[in-house]
N, C-alpha and C positions, 0 to 999 in steps of 0.2 A: 263607337258611333251610335249604337242604340241608346247608350246612357246619355250621350250628349243631346240626342234628339228628344229623349223623354224629358229632359230638363228644360226644354223650351228653346227654340231657335228663331231668330229674326230671319225668316227665309228670304225676304227682300234683300237684306244686306248679304246674306249667304250667296245669293245669285250674283251680286255685284263683286264680291270678293273672288268667287270662282271665275267670273269672266275676266277680271283684272289679271289674275295669276295664270290664266289659260289652262285650267285644270278641269274644265267642264266634264270631259269624258271620264277622267279618273274619279271625279266626285260622284258622278252618276253611277258608275260601276260600283264604287264602294257602298253607296246608299242601297243599291239593289241587293248587293251581297248581304248587307246588314238587315234587310227586310224593312227598310225605311223608304217611304214614298219620296220620289224625286220631284222637286219643284219643276213646274212646266218650263220656266225659262232655262234652267240648267239642262233639262232633258232635251230641249230644242237645240241648245248650244252643243250638247254632246253629239247629237245626230249630225249637225253641221260639221263638227270637228272630225267625225269618223269619215264623212264623205270627203272632206278636205284631205285627210290622211291618204285616202286611196288615190286621189288626184296627184298628190305629192309623190307617192311611190311610183306611179306610172311615169311621171315626168323625170324622176330620178333615174329610172331605168333607161329612159330615152337619152338623157344627157350622158350617162355612162357609155352607152353604145356609140353615140355621136363623137364623144371625145376620144374614145378608143380608136374609132375608125379614122379620125383625123390625126392620130398620133400625139394628142395633147394630154399631158398628165392630168389625172382626175381622181381624187379620193373624196368620198362623201363623209363628213363628220356630223354627228347628231342626226336629226331627221329620221328618215325611214329605217336606215340601217340600225340606229340606236334603238328605235322602237322594237325591232325584232330581237335585239340582244338583251334589252331590259325587260320587255313585257311578253315577248313571244308572239305578238300580234301588232297590227298597225293602228287599230281603231281607238286606242286609249291615249296615245301621245299626240298632243296638239302642237302644230308648227305653223309659223307664218311664212317661212322661207326655206330654201334649200341651201345648205352650206357646202360649197364645193371648193376643195383645196387643190391648187395646182402648184407649179414651181414658179419662182420669179422669172426664169427664162421663158416660160410658157404663158405668162400672164397676158401679154398682148394677143397671142394666138387664141387664148381662151376668150378674151373679149370679142375678137372678131368672129369666133365660132358662135358665141351666144347671140351676137347680133344677126347672124345668118339664120339662127333658129327662132327669131322673132322677139328677142329681148332688146331692151334699150337701157343704156347706162343712165341712172337717175341720181346717183349720189356717190361721188361728186360728178357734176357735169363737166367732162374734159374731152378735148379732142385727142387723137391718138398720140400726138407728140407730147402733149401734157401728161397723158396717161402713163407713158413710159417713164417720165420723170417721177410721177406720183408713186410708181411701184418701188422706187428707191427709198422713199421716205415713209410710206405707210404700208398697211398689210391687207386691206380689203376694200371692196366697193360693192355697190348694190345695183343689180339689173332687175328690170321688171318686164314681164310679158303681159301686155294688156289683154290680149285675146284669151289667154289661159287664166289670167288673174293670179299669176305665180311670180314670186320674187326669188332671185338667186343672189346669195352673197358669194362673190368670187374672192377667195383668199389665196395669197401666195406666201403668207406667213400667218401663223395662228395667233400670235400675240405681238403687241407692239414693242415691248421691251426685250431686247436681245439677251438680257441676263435672266429672264424668266422663261422656263420651259425650253432651254437651249437644246435639250436632247430630243425634241419632238418637232417634226416638220414633214415636208413632202417626201423625204427619204426614209421615214420611219417604217418599221415593219407593218404590213397590212394583213387584213383577213377578208375573205369573201363572205357576204351575207346573202342568203337566198331571199329573193323578193319576187313574188308572183312567178312568172315564167322565166325569170332570169336571176342575175346576181349583181350586186354592186360591191365596190371596194370601200372599206373603211379602215381606220387605224386598228392595229392589234390591241388586245385588251389593255396592256400596260400603258402605252402612249395615249390611248383613248381615255382611260381613267384620269391620267395626268392632265390632259387637256380639259376634261369636264371640270376638274377641280380649279384649274387656273381661270377658265372662262367664268364659272359661276362666282368664284370669290372676287374676281375682277369687276363683276357687275353687282356685287353685294347680294347675290342670290335674290335679286329683286323680283323675280318671277318664281313662284313655288314650283312650277313645272320643271325647272332646271334641277332643283334639289330632288324632286320626286324621281326624275330620270336617273340621277346618280344613285339614289337609294335603291331603286329597282334593279339597276345594273349590278350593284353589290349584293343584293339580297339573294341572288342566284348562286352565291358562293359561300363557302363556310368561313368561319372566323379566321382560320389560318391563311386562306387564300386572300381574304380582305387585307390582312396584315402584309402579305407579300405584295399586293398591289400598292399599298401605301409606301412600302420601302422602295419599290420600283419607281414610284412617282418622285420620291426624293432624289433618286439617282438621275432621273430625267430632267431635273431642274424645276420641279413644281414648288419648291420652297415650302412655306408654311400652308399653302393652299390645300394640300391633302389633309393635314391635321384639322384645319378649320372645317373642311367638308365632312369628315368623319364625325366630328363633334356635333355638327348640325343634323346629320342623318340620324345619329343616335338620339339626340335630344328631342327633335321635332317629329321624327318618323319611326322611332323605335328600332333602328338597325342594331342587331346584336353585335357587340365587339368583345374581343377577349379582354379579361380583366387587366392583364399587364399593359396591353395597348391602351385601354381606356384610361388607366391611371397615368400613363406617360402623357397622353393627350391633355388631360386635365391639368397637368403640371406645367404645360406650356402656356405661359401667361399671354404671349402674343397671339397664339392660335385662339385662345379664349376671347381676346379682344376682337379678332376678326370675326368670330362667330357671333359675338354680341352686336357688332356693327351690322352684320347680315340680318339679324333678327330685327334690328331697328329699320333697316331698309324694307324688309318684307312687310312689316306692320305699318309703314308710313301711310298716313291718311286713313287709318283704320283698315289697311289692307286693300284699299280700293282706288288708290291714286298713284300716279307716277310722281317721282320727286325731281326737282330741278337741281342743276349744278350748285346753285347758291342756297339751297335749303339746308336745314341741319343734317338731314340724312345724306344729301349730296356732299356736303363738306366732310362729314365723317367718313364717307366712302373714299373721297379723294385722299384724305390723310392716311387711310388704311392702306392705300396702294404703295406707300413707302415701306410697308412692313412685310410684304409678301415673301421677300427673300432677304435673309440676313446680310448685312454688310453695306458699307458706304458706297461701293461702286454701283450696286443695284439702285440705291436711293438716288444717286446722282443721275443715273440713266432714267429713272422714273420722272425726275424733275424735267429732264430734256423732253420726255414724251408729252408732258403738259405744255411745254413752251412751243414746240414745233407743230405747225399745221401742214400736213403733207399736201393738201389741196392748194394752199397758198404758195408753197414752194414750187409746185408744179406750174402754177399759172404765171408766176413772176418771170420765169425763164431767164434767170441770171446766168451769165457765163460762169463756168466752173471757177475761174480765177476770182470772180467777184461774189462767190456764194456766201461769203461772210456778211455781205450787206443785208441778207435776209433778216438777220438778228436786229438790225437797226430799223428795218421796215416793219418788223413784227408788231411793235406797239401801235403805230397808226393803223395798221390793218385790223388789229384786234379791237381798237377803239371804234373804228368805223362799223365793224360787224355788231358790236354791242349797241352802238347808236341806232343801227337799223332795227335791231330787235326791240329796243325800248320804244322808238317811235311807232313801230308796227303795233305794239301793244296799246299805245295811246290812241292810235287811229282806230283800233278795233273797239 
């Protein structure tokens, strides 16, 4: 970091990249440790991120207590629990929401409890009857508490494709993580790592914060334990996502890997392809812009999703995930006997949605 700073840095662009990838607190911490001055914008963002992390931790504790008291299953993935496991503190991990995993059977009760606690379902907007149908076809929804300024992603499955991460879910082993004056539940190390790999690779690691979290989580372990977590992720159905994650952590963040493991990972051509795709996503727009579905980065990411798990059955299931909209299926309310008609209605529904987006851009 000192050598990079001495060579000259465009600090305005640095601030934009750091903000886009939500790593302000990590960047500020690293610069201070290296004895390099922190730009004012990044220093301010880091302070705001630290304050936000404390608010998130307090709310996570509240939600754990409320869900436990109501008898509704609740496991917190990523967020405050991961911050403690990866960094040993809250202030350097930046989050915009709280990820709460419940069971499919408890999804409606989870919604009702969140609403009693001041949250409102914002994506997708569904009544309770539609919501129950939605839980059959999708995996998550977003709630927002306007008074607190906090979003909660309620999950009842962690990934959309049932052939990816089949061994990880609400019934997986858990661990307690101390947080302030209490504790919250999160996944045990092996299923948590497998989920981090699947989540990050599924999004092309488009935010460096996700990769930094995974690398920090692994950096607390020796090379043998990292390899054991990799093998466990394979057994839990993470497919090639663990290999791609390790390659990226080693290549971009210097994570040490055993020579035999590193050699095997480099010989996996598909894992290398997934890693290159992720780097393309991370660097899109100079590292300062989101990419759209129809951008080059978006198309590369979409195609890469067919490679996460070997085999035609997984690829066919991935195609089905692209085709089906859980919100549409929930809103149409077709009788079970006529459920097949959704696939006929899908094209006009998709065309109408794309038309609204196009005309919205033209009006803007």
